[in-house]
C-alpha positions as CSV (number, residue, x, y, z in Angstrom):
1,M,62.6,186.8,170.5
2,N,62.0,185.2,173.7
3,S,63.5,183.0,176.7
4,N,61.2,180.3,175.5
5,E,61.1,180.6,171.7
6,K,64.2,178.5,169.9
7,F,66.6,180.0,167.5
8,N,65.9,178.1,164.1
9,M,67.2,179.4,161.5
10,S,69.6,176.7,160.0
11,R,72.8,177.0,159.2
12,D,72.9,177.3,155.8
13,Q,70.7,180.2,156.3
14,L,73.5,181.0,159.1
15,K,76.4,181.1,156.6
16,T,73.9,182.8,153.5
17,K,73.3,185.3,155.8
18,L,76.9,186.7,157.0
19,S,78.6,185.8,153.4
20,E,76.0,188.7,152.2
21,T,76.4,191.4,156.3
22,I,77.4,192.2,159.8
23,A,75.2,190.7,162.6
24,T,75.6,190.2,165.3
25,V,74.5,186.9,167.1
26,T,74.0,186.3,171.0
27,F,75.0,183.2,171.7
28,T,75.8,181.1,175.4
29,K,79.9,180.2,175.5
30,S,80.4,176.6,176.2
31,D,81.4,177.7,180.1
32,G,77.7,179.4,180.2
33,T,78.6,183.1,180.3
34,L,76.3,185.2,177.1
35,R,77.9,185.6,174.9
36,Q,77.2,188.8,171.5
37,M,79.4,189.3,168.5
38,K,79.5,191.7,165.5
39,C,80.1,188.7,163.5
40,T,80.5,188.9,159.3
41,L,81.7,186.1,156.9
42,Q,80.9,188.7,153.7
43,E,84.6,188.9,151.6
44,N,86.0,191.9,152.0
45,N,85.4,191.9,155.5
46,L,87.5,189.1,155.6
47,P,91.4,188.5,155.7
48,I,93.3,186.6,153.2
49,I,93.5,183.0,154.4
50,D,97.0,181.5,153.0
51,S,96.3,178.7,150.5
52,T,99.2,176.6,151.5
53,K,97.4,175.7,154.9
54,T,96.1,171.6,154.9
55,P,91.8,172.8,156.2
56,R,90.5,171.3,158.8
57,K,87.6,168.9,158.8
58,E,84.0,171.1,158.9
59,N,82.0,171.0,161.9
60,L,78.7,171.0,161.1
61,D,77.4,172.4,165.0
62,V,80.5,174.9,165.3
63,L,80.6,178.2,162.8
64,P,83.8,179.7,162.4
65,V,82.9,183.7,161.5
66,W,84.9,187.4,161.4
67,D,84.7,189.0,165.5
68,I,84.3,192.3,163.5
69,E,85.4,194.5,166.5
70,E,88.2,191.2,168.1
71,G,89.4,191.4,164.5
72,N,90.0,187.7,164.4
73,W,88.4,184.6,163.6
74,R,86.3,182.9,166.5
75,S,83.4,180.5,166.3
76,F,80.0,179.4,168.5
77,R,77.6,176.0,168.6
78,I,74.1,176.3,165.9
79,D,72.8,175.5,169.0
80,S,73.6,178.0,171.6
81,I,72.7,180.7,169.2
82,K,69.6,183.0,171.2
83,S,69.1,185.6,168.7
84,V,70.7,187.7,165.2
């Protein structure tokens, strides 16, 4: 994808892709720097979630993912994605 093209995968499509595989997502961080993150939503790669915690309200502009290399939850804005 060149810099003039807009990333055009919907949030739901991206969630589906990440639930099936590990992918490298390139996005612009809020400070303007470019970041690549190897991440997933595959259940077998996610930590066990504490079901006693109150779930947060879902922000549809942001996607939380499991960062494979950091071993922690991270998120990025959907509109900041450059490539997957």
